[in-house]
C-alpha positions as CSV (number, residue, x, y, z in Angstrom):
1,X,-22.2,-31.8,18.5
2,X,-19.2,-29.6,18.9
3,X,-19.7,-25.9,18.3
4,X,-17.4,-24.3,15.7
5,X,-16.2,-20.9,17.0
6,X,-17.0,-18.0,14.6
7,X,-14.5,-15.3,14.0
8,X,-15.0,-12.0,15.7
9,X,-15.7,-8.8,13.7
10,X,-12.0,-8.0,13.4
11,X,-11.2,-11.3,11.7
12,X,-9.3,-10.7,8.5
13,X,-8.8,-7.0,9.2
14,X,-5.1,-6.1,9.3
15,X,-3.8,-4.0,12.2
16,X,-2.9,-1.1,9.8
17,X,-6.2,-1.1,7.9
18,X,-6.7,2.5,9.0
19,X,-3.5,3.6,7.4
20,X,-4.1,6.5,5.1
21,X,-3.0,6.2,1.5
22,X,-0.6,9.1,2.0
23,X,1.2,7.2,4.9
24,X,1.4,4.2,2.7
25,X,3.0,6.3,0.0
26,X,5.3,7.9,2.5
27,X,6.4,4.5,3.9
28,X,7.2,3.4,0.3
29,X,9.0,6.7,-0.4
30,X,10.9,6.2,2.9
31,X,12.0,2.8,1.9
32,X,13.0,4.0,-1.5
33,X,15.0,6.8,0.1
34,X,16.6,4.3,2.4
35,X,17.6,2.1,-0.6
36,X,19.0,5.2,-2.4
37,X,21.1,6.0,0.6
38,X,22.3,2.4,1.0
39,X,23.3,2.2,-2.6
40,X,25.0,5.6,-2.5
41,X,26.7,4.6,0.7
42,X,28.0,1.4,-0.8
43,X,29.2,3.3,-3.9
44,X,31.1,5.7,-1.7
45,X,32.7,3.2,0.6
46,X,36.0,4.1,-1.1
47,X,35.9,7.1,1.3
48,X,34.8,5.3,4.5
49,X,34.0,8.5,6.5
50,X,31.3,9.3,3.9
51,X,30.1,5.9,2.9
52,X,29.7,4.2,6.3
53,X,27.4,6.9,7.8
54,X,25.3,7.0,4.6
55,X,25.0,3.2,4.8
56,X,24.0,3.3,8.5
57,X,21.4,6.0,8.0
58,X,20.0,4.2,5.0
59,X,19.5,1.0,7.1
60,X,17.9,3.0,9.9
61,X,15.6,4.8,7.5
62,X,14.6,1.4,6.1
63,X,13.5,0.3,9.6
64,X,11.6,3.6,10.1
65,X,9.9,3.0,6.7
66,X,8.7,-0.3,8.1
67,X,7.5,1.4,11.3
68,X,5.6,3.9,9.2
69,X,4.0,1.2,7.2
70,X,2.8,-0.4,10.5
71,X,1.7,3.0,11.9
72,X,4.0,2.8,14.9
73,X,4.0,5.8,17.2
74,X,7.8,5.9,17.5
75,X,8.2,5.9,13.7
76,X,6.7,9.4,13.3
77,X,9.3,11.1,15.5
78,X,12.2,9.2,14.0
79,X,11.0,9.8,10.5
80,X,11.0,13.5,11.2
81,X,14.4,13.6,12.8
82,X,16.2,11.4,10.3
83,X,14.6,13.0,7.3
84,X,16.0,16.3,8.4
85,X,19.4,14.8,8.9
86,X,19.0,12.9,5.6
87,X,18.1,16.2,3.8
88,X,21.2,17.9,5.1
89,X,23.3,15.0,3.9
90,X,21.6,15.1,0.6
91,X,22.4,18.8,0.2
92,X,26.1,18.1,1.1
93,X,26.3,15.2,-1.4
94,X,24.2,16.8,-4.1
95,X,21.7,14.0,-3.9
96,X,18.7,15.9,-5.0
97,X,16.3,13.0,-5.2
98,X,16.9,12.2,-1.5
99,X,16.5,15.8,-0.6
100,X,13.1,16.1,-2.4
101,X,11.9,12.8,-0.7
102,X,13.0,14.1,2.7
103,X,11.1,17.4,2.3
104,X,8.0,15.7,1.1
105,X,8.0,13.2,4.1
106,X,8.6,15.9,6.7
107,X,5.8,18.2,5.4
108,X,3.3,15.4,5.1
109,X,4.0,13.9,8.5
110,X,3.4,17.3,10.1
111,X,-0.1,17.6,8.8
112,X,-2.7,17.6,11.7
113,X,-4.6,14.5,10.5
114,X,-1.5,12.4,10.1
115,X,0.0,13.5,13.4
116,X,-3.2,12.6,15.2
117,X,-3.2,9.1,13.6
118,X,0.2,8.5,15.0
119,X,-1.0,9.7,18.4
120,X,0.8,13.0,18.3
């Protein structure tokens, strides 16, 4: 009779099962912020030197949000850098929702527990 292989203990457990709820929320907020920047960038394409950078940063932030969702090591650093840049752009463009999201993300990602989970 042929033996049926049994799954190991990690069967059915996703790679990011150790992701804290806060990181899940931050990843979602990051993606929402990216969408806001993309929409704002599209709406301001009338002035290309404003709209195009916002659009590009929004797309990059979306990718970083995906990296945060998957607990990628590189995503932590890029999330910090681009949220600082995004916060400055939000101040310049009076986009207060994006500014608040940037501040929340930077503060949370710099807590000791979260930094250690990203290998920092």
